[in-house]
Backbone as a ProteinNet text record, in pm:
[ID]
protein_1_A
[PRIMARY]
MEDRLWEELAQAQAGLLSHRQLRGLSVSRGEIRNHVRVGRWAIRSGEVVSTTTGPL
[TERTIARY]
598.1	488.1	440.4	530.8	467.1	455	579.7	547	501.1	405.8	317	371.7	504.6	540.9	512.1	442.2	369.4	217.1	193.7	29.3	56.4	201.7	230.6	250.4	309.4	296.9	215.1	150.5	-31.4	-48.7	-148.8	-188.3	-117.8	-23.9	49.7	-9.5	-19.3	-34.4	-187.8	-248.7	-374.7	-440.3	-371.4	-389.4	-322.5	-214.2	-86	-14.5	14.5	160.4	189.4	371	404.2	458.8	473.2	577	714.5	813.1	932.7	911.3	844.2	868.8	799.9	710.9	666.8	763.6	834	979.4	1050	1082.8	1167.8	1101.7	1030.9	946.7	942.8	1041.4	1019.2	910.7	815.5	670.9	713.1	700	690.4	619.5	637.4	533.7	447.9	428.9	318.7	273.9	323.9	268.4	128.9	194.2	104.7	-13.6	58.2	-52.3	-161.6	-107.8	-221.5	-299.7	-259.5	-362.2	-478.1	-450.4	-480.7	-618.4	-562.9	-595.2	-752.1	-701.4	-840	-906.5	-886.9	-964.3	-916.2	-880.6	-777.7	-712.5	-628.1	-594.1	-613.5	-594.6	-654.3	-544.8	-509	-416.7	-443.6	-402.9	-415.7	-358.7	-219.2	-147.4	-50.8	19.5	145.6	248.8	235.4	353	270.1	148	82.3	-25	-26.1	-177.1	-205.6	-332.7	-417.4	-397.2	-426.5	-483.7	-622.8	-741.5	-834	-885	-1011.5	-1075.6	-1159.9	-1223.8	-1312.3	-1271	-1395.4	-1307.9	-1221.8	-1102.2	-992.4	-1024.4
523.4	409.6	381.6	424.3	376.8	222.5	144.3	34.6	-45.3	14.9	-69.2	-242.6	-233.6	-289	-424.9	-298.9	-348.4	-413.6	-428.5	-482.5	-646.4	-706.4	-845.2	-845.8	-787.7	-814.3	-803.4	-719.4	-684.6	-823.3	-884.1	-1021.7	-1112	-1133.9	-1208.9	-1245.5	-1112.6	-1096.8	-1056.3	-1061.7	-1062.4	-847.4	-831	-687	-652.3	-675.1	-613.3	-578.4	-468.5	-419.4	-376.7	-374.4	-245.3	-135	-38.3	42.3	30.7	-51.5	-74.4	-154.1	-248.9	-317.7	-236.1	-115.3	2.7	88.6	120.6	187.8	173.5	-1.5	-110.2	-72	-82	-92.2	50.1	151.3	295.8	337	295.6	387.6	494.2	640.7	714.5	717.3	797.5	842.3	932.7	998	1079.9	996.1	926.2	868.9	748.4	696.8	596.9	687.8	865.9	920.4	967.4	992.3	989.8	901.5	747.5	637.1	664.6	680.7	694.6	791.7	868.5	1012	1030	985.6	931.5	816.3	757	637.1	476.3	486.2	429.3	262.1	336.5	240.5	284.8	207.6	226.6	162.5	257.1	224.8	77.9	5.1	-46.5	-107.6	-31.2	0.4	67.3	93.4	228.3	172.9	9.8	23.7	-86.8	-100.3	-144.9	-91.5	-145.6	-26.1	-148.9	-172.5	-239.9	-154.4	-244.9	-205.3	-214.9	-225.1	-238.4	-177.5	-115.5	-68.6	-80.1	-220.6	-306	-418.7	-493.1	-528.3	-658.6	-667	-749	-924.2
-954.9	-888	-1064.7	-1159.5	-1244.4	-1321.4	-1250.1	-1266.8	-1182.6	-1101.1	-1031.6	-944.3	-936	-865.7	-753.5	-689.7	-566.1	-540.3	-647	-679.6	-713.5	-761.8	-736.7	-628	-529.1	-379.2	-339.6	-353.3	-259.3	-322.6	-439.1	-439.5	-393.8	-377.8	-249.8	-149.9	-78	89	126.5	50.9	38	90.7	-43.2	-71.4	77.7	181.7	299.6	253.2	289.5	229.6	404	390.3	491.1	419	471.6	446.5	408.2	497.3	428.2	334.7	271.3	171.6	58.5	58.8	-43.1	-59	68.4	40.7	-61.3	-40	-139.9	-282.5	-260.8	-435.2	-498.1	-414.8	-487.1	-468.6	-374.3	-331.1	-247.4	-281.5	-178.5	-50.6	61.3	148.3	73.8	9.2	-63	-132.8	-171.3	-282.3	-180.4	-73.8	11.9	65.1	154.3	174.7	30.3	-55.7	-151.7	-166.3	-223.9	-197.2	-96	49	166.3	196.1	121	140.7	-28.2	-81.1	-185.2	-169.1	-79.2	-19.4	-140.4	-174.2	-259.4	-159.6	-56.9	54.4	178.4	279.1	424.4	495.4	638	718.9	805.5	867.3	924.2	1065.5	1043.7	1166.6	1166.1	1251	1236.3	1140.2	1056.4	977.7	830.1	884.2	746.7	704.3	561.4	483.6	426.9	387.8	259.3	154.7	48.8	-84.6	-140.1	-45	-32.8	126	108.1	206.9	264.5	226.5	305.6	375.7	473	558	538.9	629.7	629.9	615.9
[MASK]
++++++++++++++++++++++++++++++++++++++++++++++++++++++++

């Protein structure tokens, strides 16, 4: 995730990203789990994560 291409997409989508979009940007499932585990991201549904943990 060195290029952090997901940041631009997240900004355009109010911080919400689907697992499919993240995989398309070469973000692994392990990286997603790690972001959620340490509290940077939050699971919003079975397929959507947010890059913020506050209220939507």
